[in-house]
C-alpha positions in Angstrom: -48.6 -89.3 -73.0 -48.0 -91.2 -69.6 -51.0 -91.5 -67.5 -51.6 -91.3 -63.4 -51.5 -94.6 -62.1 -55.1 -95.8 -61.7 -56.1 -95.5 -58.0 -56.9 -98.3 -55.9 -59.7 -98.6 -53.9 -58.7 -96.5 -51.0 -56.3 -93.4 -50.9 -55.0 -90.8 -49.0 -53.9 -86.8 -49.7 -50.5 -87.5 -49.5 -50.9 -90.8 -51.7 -52.6 -89.1 -54.7 -50.1 -86.4 -53.9 -47.4 -89.0 -54.6 -49.2 -90.2 -57.7 -48.7 -87.0 -59.4 -45.0 -86.7 -58.5 -44.9 -90.0 -60.4 -46.6 -89.1 -63.5 -44.7 -85.6 -63.3 -41.4 -87.4 -63.6 -42.3 -90.1 -66.0 -43.8 -87.2 -68.3 -40.4 -85.1 -67.8 -38.4 -88.2 -68.5 -40.4 -89.5 -71.8 -40.1 -85.7 -73.5 -36.6 -85.7 -72.8 -35.5 -89.1 -73.9 -38.2 -89.0 -77.2 -36.4 -88.9 -80.5 -33.9 -85.9 -80.5 -35.9 -83.9 -77.9 -33.0 -83.3 -75.8 -31.6 -81.1 -78.5 -34.8 -79.4 -79.1 -36.4 -78.6 -75.9 -34.3 -75.9 -74.8 -35.6 -73.8 -78.0 -39.4 -74.3 -76.9 -40.2 -70.9 -74.9 -42.3 -68.0 -75.2 -39.9 -65.5 -76.4 -39.2 -68.1 -79.4 -42.9 -68.4 -79.9 -42.9 -64.7 -80.6 -40.0 -64.6 -82.7 -41.7 -67.5 -85.2 -44.8 -64.9 -84.8 -42.5 -62.3 -86.7 -41.0 -64.7 -89.1 -44.6 -65.3 -90.1 -45.2 -61.6 -90.4 -42.3 -60.8 -93.0 -43.1 -64.0 -94.7 -46.4 -62.7 -95.2 -45.1 -59.3 -96.5 -46.9 -57.4 -93.5 -45.0 -54.5 -92.1 -46.6 -54.9 -88.8 -48.5 -57.4 -87.0 -51.8 -57.5 -85.6 -52.8 -59.9 -83.1 -55.8 -61.0 -80.5 -54.6 -63.4 -77.7 -56.5 -64.8 -75.2 -55.1 -66.4 -71.6 -51.4 -67.9 -72.0 -52.0 -66.1 -75.6 -52.7 -62.8 -74.1 -49.2 -62.8 -72.4 -47.5 -64.1 -75.4 -49.0 -61.1 -77.4 -47.3 -58.8 -74.7 -43.9 -60.9 -75.2 -44.2 -59.7 -78.5 -44.7 -56.0 -77.7 -41.8 -56.2 -75.8 -39.6 -58.0 -78.5 -40.6 -56.0 -81.1 -42.5 -52.8 -80.5 -41.9 -51.1 -83.4 -43.9 -54.3 -85.6 -46.6 -54.3 -83.2 -50.2 -53.0 -84.8 -53.4 -53.8 -83.6 -52.7 -55.9 -80.5 -55.7 -57.3 -78.4 -55.0 -58.9 -74.9 -57.8 -60.9 -73.3 -57.5 -62.4 -69.6 -53.8 -61.3 -68.7 -51.5 -62.1 -65.9 -48.9 -60.1 -63.6 -45.5 -60.3 -65.9 -43.5 -60.1 -62.4 -45.0 -63.7 -61.4 -44.1 -66.9 -62.1 -46.5 -69.2 -63.7 -46.9 -71.0 -60.4 -47.4 -67.8 -58.5 -50.1 -67.2 -60.9 -52.1 -70.4 -60.4 -51.6 -69.8 -56.5 -53.5 -66.4 -57.0 -56.5 -67.9 -58.7 -57.7 -70.2 -55.2 -59.2 -67.3 -53.9 -61.4 -66.1 -56.8 -62.1 -69.7 -57.6 -63.7 -70.3 -53.8 -65.5 -67.0 -54.4 -66.9 -68.1 -57.7 -68.1 -71.9 -56.1 -69.5 -69.3 -53.6 -71.4 -67.8 -56.4 -72.3 -71.6 -58.0 -73.5 -72.7 -54.5 -76.0 -69.6 -54.2 -77.3 -70.7 -57.5 -77.6 -74.5 -56.9 -79.1 -73.4 -53.4 -82.0 -71.7 -55.4 -82.7 -74.6 -57.6 -82.5 -77.3 -54.6 -85.9 -78.7 -56.0 -84.0 -80.0 -59.0 -80.1 -80.7 -57.9 -80.9 -81.4 -53.9 -77.6 -80.3 -53.3 -78.9 -77.8 -50.1 -81.4 -75.2 -49.6 -78.7 -72.6 -48.7 -75.3 -71.8 -50.1 -73.3 -73.0 -46.9 -75.3 -76.3 -47.3 -74.4 -76.7 -51.0 -70.9 -75.8 -50.1 -70.7 -78.6 -47.3 -71.9 -81.2 -50.0 -69.0 -80.4 -52.2 -66.6 -80.6 -49.4 -68.3 -84.1 -48.0 -67.7 -85.3 -51.5 -63.8 -84.1 -51.5 -63.3 -86.0 -48.1 -65.0 -88.9 -49.3 -63.1 -88.9 -52.2 -59.7 -88.6 -50.5 -60.4 -91.8 -48.8 -61.7 -93.7 -51.5 -62.0 -92.5 -55.0 -65.4 -92.0 -56.6 -65.9 -95.1 -58.8 -68.2 -94.0 -62.2 -68.5 -96.8 -64.6 -64.7 -98.1 -64.6 -63.3 -95.0 -63.7 -62.0 -94.0 -60.5 -61.9 -90.5 -59.5 -59.6 -89.1 -57.4 -60.0 -85.9 -55.2 -57.6 -83.9 -57.1 -59.2 -85.0 -60.6 -62.5 -83.8 -58.8 -60.9 -80.6 -58.0 -60.1 -80.1 -61.8 -63.3 -80.6 -62.8 -64.8 -78.2 -60.5 -62.2 -75.6 -61.5 -62.9 -76.5 -65.0 -67.0 -75.8 -64.6 -66.6 -72.8 -62.0 -64.7 -70.6 -64.8 -67.8 -69.5 -66.2 -71.6 -68.2 -65.0 -73.1 -70.0 -67.8 -71.9 -73.3 -66.8 -73.7 -73.4 -63.2 -76.4 -75.5 -64.6 -73.7 -78.2 -65.8 -71.7 -77.6 -62.9 -74.7 -78.5 -60.8 -75.5 -81.9 -62.7 -72.2 -83.1 -62.6 -72.0 -82.6 -58.7 -75.1 -84.4 -58.1 -74.2 -87.7 -60.6 -70.8 -87.5 -58.3 -72.6 -87.3 -54.7 -74.7 -90.1 -56.0 -71.7 -92.0 -57.3 -70.0 -91.5 -54.2 -72.6 -93.2 -52.3 -73.2 -96.2 -54.8 -76.6 -94.9 -56.0 -75.4 -93.9 -59.7 -76.4 -96.1 -62.5 -75.5 -93.9 -65.7 -73.7 -90.3 -65.3 -75.7 -87.6 -66.9 -74.5 -85.8 -70.3 -72.2 -83.2 -68.7 -70.2 -85.7 -66.6 -69.8 -88.1 -69.2 -68.7 -85.4 -71.7 -66.0 -84.4 -69.4 -64.9 -87.9 -68.3 -64.7 -88.5 -72.0 -62.7 -85.7 -72.8 -60.4 -86.7 -69.8 -59.9 -89.9 -71.5 -58.9 -88.4 -74.9 -55.0 -89.3 -75.9 -55.3 -86.0 -77.8 -56.0 -84.0 -74.6 -53.3 -86.0 -72.5 -50.9 -85.2 -75.8 -52.1 -81.4 -75.2 -51.4 -81.2 -71.6 -47.7 -82.2 -72.5 -47.4 -80.0 -75.3 -48.1 -77.0 -72.4 -45.2 -78.1 -70.6 -42.9 -77.4 -73.5 -43.1 -73.7 -72.5 -43.9 -74.0 -69.0 -40.3 -75.8 -68.5 -38.7 -74.0 -71.2 -39.5 -70.4 -70.1 -36.9 -68.9 -67.4 -39.7 -66.8 -65.9 -42.8 -65.2 -66.5 -45.0 -65.9 -68.5 -45.0 -70.0 -68.5 -42.1 -70.6 -66.4 -40.9 -70.4 -62.4 -41.7 -74.0 -61.0 -40.3 -74.8 -58.0 -37.9 -77.9 -58.3 -38.4 -79.7 -54.8 -41.8 -81.4 -54.8 -42.4 -80.9 -51.4 -42.6 -77.2 -51.9 -46.1 -78.1 -53.6 -47.1 -80.7 -50.9 -46.5 -78.0 -48.1 -48.3 -75.2 -49.9 -51.1 -77.6 -50.8 -51.6 -78.9 -47.0 -51.5 -74.9 -45.8 -53.8 -73.6 -48.4 -56.9 -75.9 -47.2 -57.9 -73.6 -44.1 -58.6 -70.6 -46.4 -59.3 -72.2 -49.9 -60.7 -75.9 -48.6 -61.6 -76.9 -52.2 -59.4 -75.2 -54.7 -56.2 -74.6 -52.7 -55.3 -78.0 -52.7 -55.2 -78.1 -56.6 -53.6 -74.8 -57.5 -51.0 -75.3 -55.0 -50.3 -78.9 -55.4 -50.5 -79.0 -58.9 -46.8 -80.5 -59.5 -45.3 -79.5 -63.2 -43.0 -81.7 -65.2 -40.7 -78.9 -65.0 -39.7 -80.1 -61.6 -37.8 -82.9 -63.1 -37.0 -81.5 -66.7 -33.5 -81.7 -66.3 -32.4 -78.8 -68.2 -32.3 -75.2 -67.8 -34.1 -72.7 -69.8 -32.1 -71.3 -72.3 -32.9 -67.5 -71.7 -34.8 -65.8 -68.4 -38.4 -64.8 -68.8 -39.5 -61.7 -70.5 -39.7 -58.1 -68.4 -42.2 -56.3 -69.6 -42.6 -52.4 -69.7 -43.2 -50.5 -73.0 -45.5 -47.8 -74.2 -46.9 -49.8 -77.6 -50.8 -49.2 -77.9 -52.5 -52.2 -76.8 -56.2 -52.7 -76.1 -56.4 -55.2 -72.8 -59.8 -57.0 -71.8 -60.2 -58.4 -68.4 -63.2 -60.3 -66.5 -63.7 -58.7 -63.1 -64.5 -62.2 -61.7 -61.9 -64.3 -63.6 -61.2 -67.3 -61.5 -58.5 -68.7 -63.7 -56.2 -65.7 -64.1 -57.1 -62.8 -61.5 -58.2 -59.2 -62.1 -55.6 -58.0 -60.0 -52.9 -59.8 -62.3 -54.2 -58.3 -65.3 -54.1 -55.0 -63.7 -50.4 -55.4 -63.0 -49.7 -56.0 -66.7 -52.1 -52.9 -67.7 -49.6 -50.9 -65.4 -46.5 -52.5 -67.2 -48.2 -51.8 -70.7 -48.2 -47.7 -70.5 -49.8 -47.4 -73.8 -52.6 -49.8 -73.3 -56.6 -49.1 -71.9 -58.4 -51.6 -70.7 -61.8 -52.8 -71.1 -63.5 -54.5 -67.9 -66.5 -56.5 -67.6 -67.7 -57.5 -64.6 -68.9 -61.4 -65.4 -67.2 -64.3 -63.9 -65.7 -65.7 -67.0 -62.1 -66.3 -69.0 -61.9 -64.4 -71.5 -64.7 -61.8 -72.6 -64.6 -61.0 -76.1 -66.5 -63.3 -79.0 -68.0 -65.5 -76.1 -71.2 -65.6 -78.0 -69.0 -68.3 -80.5 -68.4 -70.5 -77.8 -71.8 -70.6 -76.7 -71.8 -68.1 -73.9 -73.6 -64.7 -73.3 -71.8 -61.9 -75.4 -70.6 -58.8 -73.9 -71.5 -56.2 -76.7 -69.5 -53.6 -75.0 -66.5 -55.4 -75.2 -67.1 -57.0 -78.5 -67.8 -53.3 -80.0 -64.4 -52.2 -78.3 -62.4 -54.8 -80.1 -64.2 -55.1 -83.3 -64.0 -51.1 -83.8 -60.2 -51.4 -82.9 -59.2 -54.2 -85.2 -60.8 -52.1 -87.9 -59.1 -48.9 -87.7 -60.4 -47.0 -84.7 -58.2 -45.6 -82.1 -57.8 -46.8 -78.7 -60.3 -45.3 -76.2 -59.3 -42.2 -74.7 -59.4 -44.0 -71.4 -60.4 -47.4 -69.6 -63.8 -48.6 -70.4 -66.1 -50.5 -67.7 -69.0 -52.5 -69.2 -72.0 -52.7 -66.8 -72.7 -55.9 -65.1 -74.8 -58.4 -66.9 -77.0 -60.8 -64.9 -77.0 -64.5 -66.6 -80.8 -65.5 -66.9 -81.8 -68.5 -64.8 -81.9 -71.5 -66.4 
């Protein structure tokens, strides 16, 4: 996968954006020109993945398919129910999106909830000012983050032999703010970045080191390119619908700064290779509307896919029941396996349903769980 140009010692928001445009154009070019991709890429779509799922079902000799999917996997499960409604058995969708929105619009929707998640984290960091020294109040913690980003928009932050631009910092912040259990790691990372921007960091801590190592991994870069196949191959929801004019991204990112100063430029300005893909999707997106029985789960304070977007799919899947958990998280089933605090109410609902129980008679609200202070 191509990597963005190494940033120079000085930059600007427009220079950073132009670098992302060059990287997106190069990714599209390499994808189209590699091997026989030009012939194969039109077949890479969410609808075809759903068809592949049904082929696997048939190969296993199963009359119906049971399925659990989270995030894009949840939307993919909804596509399956639309294409193969009579072959859907126990379907569980965790963290879904609005089927009437494009993927770019869904990214935009996440800006406000991400700012709210950062507010929650800032309040936590203020209570732990003695450890992280980011500010004694939530507004002061937010101001520390904003100063860091403002500085990085002029001069990338040097950490070891890497230079971290403001778009990259926004991405790191967005990844960490998704889960309340990451608050400590996010505070430690921001403390390191503030020190690095001031030239006071000798060695990054384990949180920042792990993220930088992950970002430098070729496997991660290749995985991100792999996701572009469906983003650019879908004719609409769930993964498609990206503007072709780079200036659309730039204008939206500039406009977003007033209301969403930290995450607006990221979710609005993240240009996809689809702007330069060169081939049209072979099919339109999938319009959802069916009464297949489905168990849905959604975190109320999810800042990756919004609760409102999940409700929109719930309304389209008229046979569905929705389990809501009042937590800041992306995905609420089986969280303990990932090192997060479990939601027993949601785990029971899913496990019982997959074991053969009927769907709940009505939607379920799991009581809010406080994340223990650490």
